[in-house]
N, C-alpha and C positions, 0 to 999 in steps of 0.2 A: 389155435393152429387152426390153417383152412385146409380142406382138402378138395382136390379137384380130380375127374373121370381118371385123367392121367396119368393120377400115383399110385402107387403101391400101396396096396390095403392090409401087407400081413402086419402083424404089431400093432397095429391100431384098433381102440375099442368101435363096436358097433351096438347097435340098438336097432332094430326091427318096428317099424312105426305102421305098418299097414302088410296085409298079408292075406294071402289067400286061406289059408291055415289058421284060425283063430286062437288055436294054443300056442303059436307061435309070436301072438305078440306081444309087446312088452320083454321080448327074451335080449339081454346085455350080455356082452362077454370081448372077450380080445380075439380076433382072427390070428389063427395061427397057419392057415394054410389055405391057397386058393387055386381054382381050378377054372377051365373057363366058366362052367354053369353052377359052382358052389364054392362057398366058403367052408370049414372045419374054423368053427368058434369054440373058445375053452370057457364054458360058461359056471360060473360059481354060482351054487347055493346054501344056504348055509352053513351045512359041515362038509360039503362033497365039493368036487368039481368035477365037472365030464366034458367031453369035446361030443359037440354036435355039428352033424355035417347039414348046412343049408341051402337049400337052391334060390342062384339068384331071380331066377324066373319068379314072378309072382309076389315078390316081396319090392318093400321099399326101408333104405334103412338110413341111420343118422350117422354118420361115418367122420369125427372131426368138423361137428360144427356144420355139416352140411347134407341136406338130403339129398339122395341116390336112389334113383329107380335099378333095381336088379337086371330087366330088362337092357339098360342101356349099358350096362357092363359087363353084357355077358360076351368076352371075350379074354384069352388071356393077357396076361397083364402085358406083354412087350408088344401085342398088336393094339394095345388101349392108348399106347401114347401118339400114334397118329389120329386119336379121336379129337373132333373139339368139344368145347365146353356148350 
């Protein structure tokens, strides 16, 4: 499944591969909500699940086998439709 920056990201699995915050590196989860500046992700760890709000700025994600820089998608999903790859 290929993902472009014009797609909606809700319901897709994401992994953080680069971040200013080293504690976020390698974090994986499902995107359950999206705002202009952040993703809300459902993170599953061993015996519990939790929601985390991750800022797009300063992070690089793998979403649907594509590497996406958070700063390039800092728009609402309806505004991203107009963006070029």
